[in-house]
N, C-alpha and C positions, 0 to 999 in steps of 0.2 A: 575552074579557071586556071590557065597555065601560069607557071612561075613568072614568065616575062610579063604577063598582064597584071600580076600582083605587085611587082616591084617597080619602084620609081626609077626614072632616068636620072643620071648625074650630069650636071652642067658644069664644066670646068672653065673658069674665066681666069686666065693667066697669060701674061704677055711673054713668058719664057717658053720657048719651043720645047726644050728638054723636060721641063716640069709638066707641061701639057701631055706630051707623049708618054711620060712615065705614069701619070695618073690614069690616062686612058687605057694603057696596057693593064695596069693593076685592076682597075674596075671591070674591064672586059674579061679579065681572067677569072672573075667570080661570076661571070654570066650576066652582068648588068649592062644596060645600054649606056654609053658615054658620048657626050657631045662636047666638043672642045672649041673654045673661042680665044682668039688672040687678043681681043679687045672688049671692053664693056660696050662700046658702040655696036659691034656686031652682035653681041648677045641680045641687046636691047632691040635691035632690028628684027631678030628672029623670035623674040618673046611673044607668046600668046597668052590669053586669059586662061586657056585650058591646060597650060603647062603644069605637069605634076612632077615632083622630084625633089632634088637637092642640089644646091649650088655650092661648089668649091671655089672660093674667091681669093685672089691675091689682092693686096692693099696697094702696093706701089706699082702703078701702071701709068703709061703716058696718057694725056688727054683726060679721060674720065678715070679717076682713081677708084679703087675698091670702095672707099668710104662714100664717094659721091654715088656709085652704083647702089650701095646699100640704101642710101637716103632716097634714091629714085624708086627703088623697089618698095620701100615703105610708103612712100607718097602714092604709088600705084595700087597699094593694097595687096601686093603680091604676097602669098602665104607660104611660098616654098622656103624650107629651112636653108639657112646659109651658114656654112662652115668657112671661116676665114683661115687660110693657110698662107702664112707670110713669114719672111725673114725679119721683118720689122716687128720687133717684139719689146714693147715697153708698157708701162701702166696706162699711159695716156692713150695709146693706140688700142689696147685691150678694152679700156673703159669706153671709148668712142664707139668702137664696133659693137660692143654689148648694147650701148644706148641706142644704136641704130637697128637692133634686132638680131644680130648674129647669134646663132645658137651655141657656137663653140669657136674657140681660137686654138689653132695649132701652129707651132713654130716650125719652119723649114730648116733643115730637111726633116720630113715627117716619117716615122716608122709605118711601113705598109699596114701592118695589123692595127695600129692606132688609128689610121685613116679609115679603114674598113669599120672598125668599132665605132668611130664617130659618126659615120654615115649611118650605120645601124641605129645608133641612139637617136640621131636627128630625125630620121624618117620613120622609126618604129618598126622597121623591117629587120629581117635576118638575112643579110646578103652573104654569099659565098659558102652556104652550107647546104 
C-alpha cells in the first residue's frame, strides 16, 4: 500500500484565508492531502460518510461556529478526530470543545511542528517522515 493510501486527509475549516493557506502549505509539505474550507457550511456540504482523516477546526467563525460544527459532527456520528486551533483560549472554550469530542486544543498562532505532532497523535499516523 502506498504512503498516500495509508495516511488520512486533513480537513481545514477556518474562515481566515491566511490561516487556511498556511495550514495547507504545511500539511502538503509533509506529503499529506489537505482540503480547505472557508466555512463550516461548505465543509458539511462536502462531507460524506466515507471521509477519513482529521479536522483542524477554528472556533470563531460566522454563521456556523466551530462549536456548532462539533455538535453536528457528534450528532452525525462522525468519527474523524478534531483538533481545535483557535485564538479564543479560555477554560470555558476548552471544556466545551472537549465535551463535544475534540481530541486536542491548540492556541493560535500554533507552531508548525506542534501542529504536525498533534495530527500524528490524533490520527495515529506518522506524517512527514
